[in-house]
SEKE-48569 format. One record per residue (C-alpha): residue in three letters; x, y, z. Coordinates in steps of 0.02 Angstrom, whole numbers, plus 50000, padded with zeros to 5 digits. Layout:
residues N
ALAXYZ...
END
This chain:
residues 914
MET554335669954098ILE553645653054043ALA554855642653941THR554545645053754TYR555395636853607GLY555315639553420GLN554765656253348LYS554255667053496ASP553475682953428GLN552845678153255LYS550985680553226ASN549865666653159VAL550965652353214LYS550435635153269LEU550495633753459VAL551075617053527ILE550825613653714VAL551795600053806GLU552115596553991SER553945600654020PRO555245613253963ALA556465599553911LYS555145591253802ALA554695608353731THR556505611853686THR556685595553591ILE555045597253496GLY555375615653461ASN557015611253379ILE556155597953273LEU554685608553214GLY555605624753177LYS555015642653152ASP553215639353101TYR552825632653273LYS552885639853447VAL553095626753583LEU552605630653763ALA552705620253921SER551255619154044PHE552445613054179GLY551425597554219HIS549635597554285VAL548865614854284ARG547445611554404ASP546915598854533LEU545715595954677PRO546075607354826LYS547495600454932SER547055610755086ALA545645621355156GLY546575636955104GLU546415631954920ILE544525629954926PRO543695644854838ALA542685655954954ALA541085652154858TYR541185633854908LYS541915634455084GLY540225633055166ALA539725617655068SER539665601455169TRP540705592655038SER542035606155011ARG543385597455113LEU543275582954991GLY543485593954838VAL542095583654760ASN540235587554763VAL539655570254813ASP537865576654824GLU537795581654639ASP538485567554534PHE540255568654605SER540705584354509ALA542515589154544LEU543025606054612TYR544605610354518VAL545755624654565ILE547215631254468GLN548785627254564LYS549765641954633ASP551335638054533SER550305636154373LYS549455653154370ARG550875662454285HIS551075648254159ILE549215648954119SER549345667754094GLU550725665253965LEU549765651453878LYS548215662353863LYS549265676353790ALA550055664453664CYS548335657853613LYS547875675153549ASP549285674653420ALA548995656753366ASP547965650953218GLU547985632953280ILE548315624253446ILE549125607153454LEU549035597553618ALA550555586153627THR550515579853806ASP550985561753846GLU549815548253784ASP549265541053949ARG547905545454074GLU548905559454153GLY549385567153985GLU547605565853919SER546965574154078ILE548195588654059SER547595591653881SER545785591353938HIS546105603754078LEU547055615253960LEU545575615353842GLU544365619953981ILE545495633654050LEU546105641453888LYS544435640553794PRO545315642653627LYS544385650553481VAL545485642453350PRO545555624253291VAL546285612153418ARG547155595753374ARG547765582153490ILE549305572453436ALA550135557653519PHE551815549253500HIS552875536953598GLU554565544653559ILE555205562253531THR556055560953362ALA555795570553201ASP554915555953114ALA553785552453262ILE553255570653283LYS552945573353097ASN551955557153083ALA550905562253234LEU550505578853152LYS549845569453000SER548605559453105PRO547885570753240ARG546365565953345SER545255573453477VAL545505572153665ASN545015554653725GLU543615558753846GLN543505540953911LEU545335541453960VAL545065558554041ARG543565551954136ALA544575536954196GLN545945548454262GLU544685559954345THR543785545254425ARG545445538654491ARG545875555754562ILE544155557654644LEU544255539954713ASP545955543154790SER545365559554864LEU543825551754944PHE544845537355011GLY546125548855092TYR544905561755160GLU543775548955242LEU545045536755315SER546495548355361PRO545525557055502VAL545275540055583LEU547165538255591TRP547355555955661ARG546145552555802LYS546665534855843ILE548555534455811ARG549425551155780GLY549125567255686ARG549705570655507LEU549535552355455SER548705547355293ALA547865532455212GLY547935529755025ARG547035517954908VAL548655510754836GLN549935516154966SER549015507255108VAL548985490855012ALA550845492654974LEU551155495955159ARG550135480555203LEU551285469955096VAL552825476855186VAL552035474355358GLU551455456655323ARG553165451855258GLU553855458055426GLU552565447455516GLU553135432355416ARG554925435855466ARG554415437355648ALA553455420855645PHE554865411955555MET555665397055643LYS557465393855596SER558115376655555ALA559915370955553TYR560505357655431TRP562135351255360ASP562785345155193ALA564485340455123GLU565605344354977ALA567005334354898ALA568515343754829LEU569095334354674SER570335336254531ARG570835327654370ASP572365331754267GLY572675346954376LYS570925354054348SER569935356454509PHE568065354454528SER566845350454668ALA565375338854699THR563975340754826LEU563185326954929THR561445323654858THR560845306754926VAL561215294855069LYS560565276955049GLY559495283254906GLN558675296455014ARG558845314554959VAL559825326055075ALA558725339855147GLY558995357755091GLY558285374455143LYS556675372755042ASP556215356655133PHE555855365255299ASP554215372855357PRO554535391255397ALA553165391355530THR553775376055628GLY555595373555580SER555235355055546LEU555295345655382LYS553775348355272LYS553675329755228GLU553715314955345GLY553925296455322SER554745287555175SER554535302255057ALA555445314255173PRO557245319155138ILE558605314655261TRP558975328455388LEU560825328655430ASP561425337055589GLU563235340055639GLU563465323255724LYS562695313455579ILE563695322355444ASN565355320455533THR565055301955562LEU564545299755381LEU566085308555312GLU567255297755415ILE566455282355339LEU566505289455162LYS568345294355175ALA568745276155210ALA567595270055070VAL568785274454928PRO568875270954787TRP567255279354737HIS566615277354560VAL565835288254427VAL564145279954405SER563295291654282LEU563715305754163GLU562405315454068GLU562655329353942LYS561145339253888GLU561025354353776SER559875367853843THR559335384753782GLN559235401253873ARG558045413953804PRO558195432853818TYR556995442953922PRO555685453953839PRO556085472453818PHE555775483353968ILE554125489554035THR554045501854179SER554095489054319THR555475478154246LEU556545493454207GLN556385499054388GLN556835481654450ALA558345479854335ALA558975497354373SER558855493554558GLY559775476954547VAL561105482054421LEU561335500754450GLY560725503054629PHE559405515754573SER557795518454669PRO556195517554565ARG556025536454581LYS557795539554519THR557545527354376MET556015536954317GLN556885553754336VAL558365548254230ALA557235539554103GLN556195555554089LYS557755565054035LEU558185551953905TYR556405552453838GLU556215571353833GLY557825573753738VAL559675577153759ASN560845588753668MET561675578953528GLY562915592453475ASP562715607153353GLY561145612553444ALA560185596853397ARG559095588253527GLU558305571253517GLY557405559253631LEU558435543453653ILE557105531653723THR555245529053700TYR553955533653831MET554435526053998ARG552735523454079THR552075507953994ASP551535490154030SER551685484153850VAL553135473453789VAL552685476053606LEU554005483253487SER553545493453334GLU553915486853160LYS555215500653141ALA556115494853298LEU556055476653244GLN556815480753075GLU558175491953150ALA558645478453276ALA558705465153140ALA559845475753032TYR561005480053175ILE561155462153241THR561445454853068ASP562745468053028GLN563685466653193PHE563555448153235GLY562875438753083ALA561175432553028ASN561265417353142TYR561225428853292HIS559545436453246THR557845429653294ARG556355440853266ARG555235440953418GLN553625450253453TYR553215448053636LYS551455447353705THR550985458153852LYS550525448154006SER549805463054099LYS547935462554133LEU547725478054026ALA549165486953944GLN548285503653942GLU549685516253958ALA550845518953809HIS550715505053682GLU552535500553657ALA553965494153764ILE555375505353826ARG556715504953692PRO558005516053607THR557245527653477ASN558685523153361ILE559575506553380ARG561105513753292TYR561335525453439THR562445513253534PRO562945517753712ASP564715521453654SER564125533253518VAL563055544053635ALA564145542853791ARG564875560353771TYR563135568153773LEU562525559553931SER562845560654117GLN563505545054203ASP561785540054267GLU560965543254098LEU562265532854009ARG562115518254129LEU560225517754113TYR560305519753924GLN561555505353915LEU560325494554012ILE558865498853896TRP559875497253736SER560625480353784ARG558945473253839THR558115478753677ILE559465471553565ALA559535455453666SER557655453153650GLN557885451153460MET559375439553466ALA559475420753456ASP559375409553609ALA560995405253694LYS561445386753684ILE562245379153838MET562925361653863ARG562535356154040THR563455341254115THR562915331354268VAL564085318654345ASP563635307154491LEU565005299354597GLU564535285154714ALA565415281654879LYS564955264554946SER565395254855102GLU564585240955202GLU563735253955312GLU563325268355195THR563005272655013ALA563105290854962VAL563065300154797PHE563975316454761ARG563495326754609ALA564585338354504ASN563785350554383GLY564595359454237SER564005371054100VAL564825377953943VAL564105390753822ILE564215383053648PHE563295397253560PRO563145413953652GLY561675420953557PHE560955435753652LEU562295433853787LYS563455443053668VAL562685459453725MET562245454553904SER563875454453999GLY563965444254157GLN562425433754114GLN563265416854099LYS564965410454152ASP565675393854101LYS565905380754235GLU566885367854139LEU567205350454209PRO568745340254161ALA568545325454044LEU567615312154144ALA566865295254104VAL565775282154187GLY566825269354279MET568215281154329THR568835278954507VAL568965292254641SER570325290054771THR571515299354884ALA572975289554811ALA574105296854677GLY573745289754505ALA571865288554530ASP570755293654386ILE570035307254497LEU570935313554651LEU569915316054809GLU570775331054888GLY569615333155035LEU567895331455112SER567085345655209ALA565455347755301THR564515364155293SER563185370455412HIS561685380155349GLU560255389355430THR558605392755345GLN558285411155323PRO556665420855345PRO555855427855189ALA556835442955131ARG556105460055159TYR555485468855005THR556675480354916GLU555935494854819ALA556125484654659SER555365468554727LEU553905478254801VAL553575485754629ARG553615468054556ARG552365461854686LEU551205476654655GLU551255472854469GLU550925454254498GLU549415458254606GLY548725471054483ILE548925485154608GLY549275502154532ARG549875505854357PRO551555510854278SER551355529154325THR551015525054508TYR552355512354555ALA553775524354596PRO552685537254687THR551875523554791VAL553545516454849ALA554175534054886VAL552655540054983ILE552635525855110GLN554415530955153GLN554045549555156ARG552595546655275GLY553735537555397TYR552825521055377VAL554325512155304GLU556195514955315ARG557675507755226VAL558795494855308GLY560195493755182THR559225491555022ALA557755482855106LEU556135490755168ALA555655488255350PRO554005494655421THR554085506755566TYR552955504255715ILE551885518655653GLY551675509455488ILE551245493355578ALA549955502155688VAL549135509755533ILE548955492755450PHE548335484355610LEU546965497455622LEU546475496855438ARG546565477955430GLU545435475755582HIS544125488855545PHE544235492555357SER544935476355289ASP544165478055115TYR545125493855080VAL546825485755108ASP546345469255027LEU547395464654875GLY545955457254777PHE544775471654813THR546065484654761SER546515474954604ARG544685473654554MET544525492454577GLU545995494754458ASP545105483654331LYS543535494154346LEU544535510154319ASP545295502254164ALA543535497454107ILE543015515754126ALA544465520454011GLU543785508153883GLY541995514253900GLN541425497653974GLN541045504054150ASP539975518954201TRP541055530454306LEU539635538154407SER538855521754464PHE540595515754509LEU540935530854621LYS539215530054700GLY539455511754740PHE541155514854815TYR540685529954919PHE538865527354966GLY538685508654937GLU537265510554814THR537645494054729ALA537745475654773ASP539505478654839GLY538795481855013LYS539175496855124GLY540095511155046LEU541595520355116LYS540635534455198PRO539415523755300ARG540805511455342VAL541875525155419HIS540385533255507ASP539735516955581SER541455510355632PHE542265525955703SER541635524355882SER542175506055891VAL543945509355829ASP545175508055974PHE546925514855984PRO547895500855901VAL549095490356002ILE550345478555925PRO550405462256025VAL552105454956064GLY551615440256175GLU551635434956357ASP553135433556472ALA553495418256580GLU552245424256712GLY550865426356582ASP550915445356583ALA550465452856415ILE551725463656322VAL551165475356185ILE551875489356079ARG551045506356081VAL551385521255971GLY551785536356080LYS551805554756035THR553675554756005ALA554215536555997PRO553495518856004PHE553645509956171LEU553375493056251GLN552065490956386ARG551925476256505GLU550235473956588PHE550345464956754LYS548895454956823ASP548655467156967GLY548285481056842GLN549985489356855THR550985492956698GLU552775496656653THR553455504356494ALA555085505956400THR555535515356242ILE555995503756100PRO557815507156052GLU558155513655878LYS558445500655741VAL557535486955837TYR556275481255708PHE554705471155731ASP555405454955660GLU556675453755800LEU555595460855940LYS554965444356008VAL554495441056189GLU556275437456246LYS556935453656171ALA555475463656240VAL555725456656415HIS557575460956405ILE557195478956356LEU555905480856495ASN557015472656627THR558525482756573LYS557525498756593SER556935493056765LYS558735490056817ARG559275506656745GLU557855515456836GLU558515508356996GLY560065518256958LEU561895514356929GLY562365521257099THR562325536757209CYS563345552057165PRO564625554557306THR564535573557285THR562665576957276GLY561935561157353GLU560775559357203ARG560505543357105VAL561355541456936TYR560275533856798LEU560595526856625LEU559015529656522GLU558395527656345GLY557505542156261PRO556755545156090TYR558425552156031GLY559525538656105PRO560285533456272TYR560835546256403VAL561395547356583GLN560445557656711LEU560855564456884GLY559365564457001GLU557495562556976SER556385570556844ASP555105576656971GLY554705595056989ASP554975609856874GLU556865609456874LYS557575597456746PRO558945585856807LYS560655586256727ARG560795574756576MET562135570156451GLY561885559756295LEU563075545756254PRO564325550256117ARG564245541355949GLY564945523755960MET564725521756150SER563555507356188PRO562425508156342ASP563125491156393GLU564845498756421VAL564225512956532THR564775509156710PHE564375519856862GLU566105527756852LYS565935531656667ALA564195539056696LEU564925550856828GLN566275556256705LEU564955560056573LEU563935570156697GLU565485580456740LEU565505587056561PRO565955600156511ARG567585595556597LYS568905608956624LEU570625602256582GLY571585617556639GLU572145634456574HIS572975638356410PRO574795643656445ASP574725657756316THR573055665756362GLY572665659856536LYS570915655256476SER570135638256512VAL570235623156399SER568745611356411VAL568015595656332SER566175591356307ILE564905584156187GLY563985595256064ARG562825593955917PHE564195586755806GLY564985575555937PRO566405577156063TYR567505592656056VAL568865602456143VAL568645621356157HIS569745636156201ASP569185654256188GLY567825650156060ASP568955638955956PHE568085622055940ARG568995606555879SER568175589555855ILE568945574855948ASN568705556155943ALA567415549356064ALA568685536456124VAL569755550156206LEU568315560756272LEU568465555056452THR570355553056458LEU570995568156361THR572355577756454LEU572765596256445GLU574375592656350GLU573435582256219ALA572115595756202LEU573435609156176ALA574215598756038ILE572515597555951LEU572225616255970ALA573965619855903GLN573555612055735PRO573335624855595LYS571535630355581ASN571485627255395SER571775608855424ARG570495606155559GLY569115602555434ALA570175590855329LYS569355574255294LYS570185558055345LEU569915542155245LEU569355528455362ARG569145514755232ASN568645510855055LEU566975501855046ARG566985498454859GLU568295500554725ALA567885510454568THR567445500754410ASP567005505954233ASP565175506554282SER565215511654464PRO566135524954565ALA567145521054720ILE566235522254887ASP567315528955029LEU567045531755214TYR567805547555287GLU567945555755456GLY567455573955428ARG567345589255536TYR565565585055589GLY565755566255599PRO565905551355483TYR565125551455310VAL565125541355149THR565385548154975ASP565375542254795GLY566315557754738THR564705567054697THR563555564754846ASN564005564855031ALA562935556455164SER563215558055351LEU563075542255455PRO561605541655576LYS562105543755758THR561635525655792GLN562775519055653SER564555514655699PRO565815517755558ASP566665501455605THR565165490755559LEU564525500355407LYS564205488855257ILE564185493555074ASP562305491055052GLU561985502455201ALA563155515455126LEU562265514554957ALA560575516855041LEU561215532455132LEU561895539554969VAL560275536354874LYS559285545055011ALA560485559855014ALA560455561354824GLU558555561754822LYS558555574954959ASN559795585554862ALA558775583654703ALA557205589354795LYS558125604854858ALA558785608854686LYS557065606854610ALA556305618454740ALA557615632154718PRO557005639254550ARG555245641554619LYS555875654654740LYS556585664754594ALA554955663054499ALA553985669854646ALA555085685254647LYS554725688654463LYS552875687254497LYS552865704754570THR553185712554399ALA551845701554323ALA550625708554451LYS550645725054356LYS549445717254231PRO547765720054316ALA546785712254175ALA547645695554199LYS547365696654385LYS545515699654363ALA545365684954246ALA546195673754372ALA545045679854509LYS543415676454420LYS542125666854518PRO542225648554466ALA540895643454346ALA539815628954404LYS539695614754280LYS538635599254282LYS540125587554284ASN541415598154374GLN541735615254445ALA543275624754393GLU544125639954467GLY545135651654359ALA544655642354200
END
């Protein structure tokens, strides 16, 4: 049965329709017995996602695969989604008993579209009202009921245009990728631009030229209080830092008299010897300056995702999932439910008058009037068209402590973040006294200045509620003219001088949060699309996580190389941003949707060729993409190609011959320069020559690299009979595989002897879960380190252990201690190999990851991925139960016939099952 809330069977009630069961529960509790609240369970219909969903009446149409009749004013072919049919049946039944229908879906494009689709499908014969609200509280719902409106058709048209646009983009460009790269790939209007950003950041990293430079630090103290000062100038010339170097050349950006001084190891060591002998130094300047630090605006979708990533370690998708729960309502005890935050898909930083007043009262009451500063922030977004208020608590008095017992750990941590940011945005600036002290060291040969910086908060302001935002760095009492010396009794004691080497670093890869920030800055996508976009480029295999960073796979790079060369407009940041602006203009009624779609698809405007003719005209000229690496010392070109199972290197010799080698796992494009590529190719060549000849069979023994990792092989791969192979166990590097060790691996499974009690054999080998010892069907995991040396006696001791302890986990090390806000992260050795856990989620280590080198950020990334996978499984589970119940619903032939009606053709769209 569909989820229903409020009075279920009463006749002549007001029917309220929302998207989700949780939202329905909260609103049902608020409205009471005179209302019946039903959930549509999200979108009820969409364009066909596969050929099987296309109604029979349209399958022969030339445009049917698009789901859009491009020949007749781009009318959309909508089909009721399989999972939605039983929900629609219940909604239709409820409409018969209602004297009024109230559409209460979210007030954004998606919510408006759902309401519009419901109207077309249900065809109600009673009055229909559309209400909108930004928070699910009693006051907000009741106020919305007092000011209903009709469905915003411009907003609906904008959403439909966006959906049609995305469908056309994917259906026209994706087949190019299938034919030219690999099957089951996809292009997307926003996802491909996001992927381009990730790929081009990797190209920047690959082109980056490192620079080494040195600086120095003086360890100082006065009256027992230690502080430090950093070398800033030598002979009046500023000391070079990381930002002074050109990332493309590794040289200083500036030359001549305006250039900073570049200190290498020899120069810095010589300088420090001179400066040590130049005591006493002197304090030559001291400046104190009061500065202010202002709070950030309240959260919008993108900034919430970024903060939750940096502070809580949440992915954008997880952030939105948790925020959705806080918005839709939580149980507050005694059966009461209430939404704790406002709508979470927004690009507006505006706060309502109610919120401003509540914040003012709370701040004044808790901290004093001097801590309050009323602020109404202005939205910087090009067009804040989603919800019209920032993300904030629905009731400021609901402090994190007061609602903690009603929330899960993740919900509480996110709520704390939102509550603190909202309160801080209405608090006074922090006042900070910043002190700068220059100490001059002067000799006949050199003059150098060291600088010490200090800061002290003199009025915390908003920092009162933002823990960890500012820490004092207090200097001792200093004055101009004081001396610095190594001798006791000096005003300031010079305790030591040290030189430090630095290396410039390539631009950091995007994290999920920083990619969202870049998309927002470029005007790509909107609040509702950020998290799905970041998720889909990972799901498609175009991008994978390296710790918390995003690295493009070679498939992803090949996709962008192809699109960038042949369809550059469609992955251009400016072009995509301008399209977003036009879609926003459609929502405002300032752009005609039909002319926009015609121009995009057919090119019937001044924009030039449309998508369809571009793809048709370019298809024959599109080559299988290769990713150039460079030329080796002999001038032979090396490229990367995307194979059917794995990417590989190919070297093209001048005589036309080629050689190839599979790219090892976790070797990313930024590090795969010519030297690395040559090493991989030459290593394979050496391995193909063989490690030696087996003394028993006379066959060559090879160490090879396959798509699933390195392995040893006995004999050639020619003919129908496969040669014997054995994969390397976890933790064994190919570099440590000698001829003798390869022979030992190929002898597996190795019989150690017979069990003294049964007379049956005891053997060791490598299986799906790693090395093991086995006796009479009793398998026990063993450490890879003892695989080749295990004796019968040692194996018997392992087998003699009680069976109930064989699966016991063993703590290898603690990666992070538990805090008030974060659980401990531990690394264990389990029955099936090493894994990490936070006490709730377990994540196995990849085969290529050694437990000894695992870092905390890598562990967190594994846990996030495992948690999302578990959540997806849990979400899918109820659908199986619903399908089983559908059999009883099938007894209602009338409903079945209604669902099977031939779709009615409309001028603007076709709809099935409406």
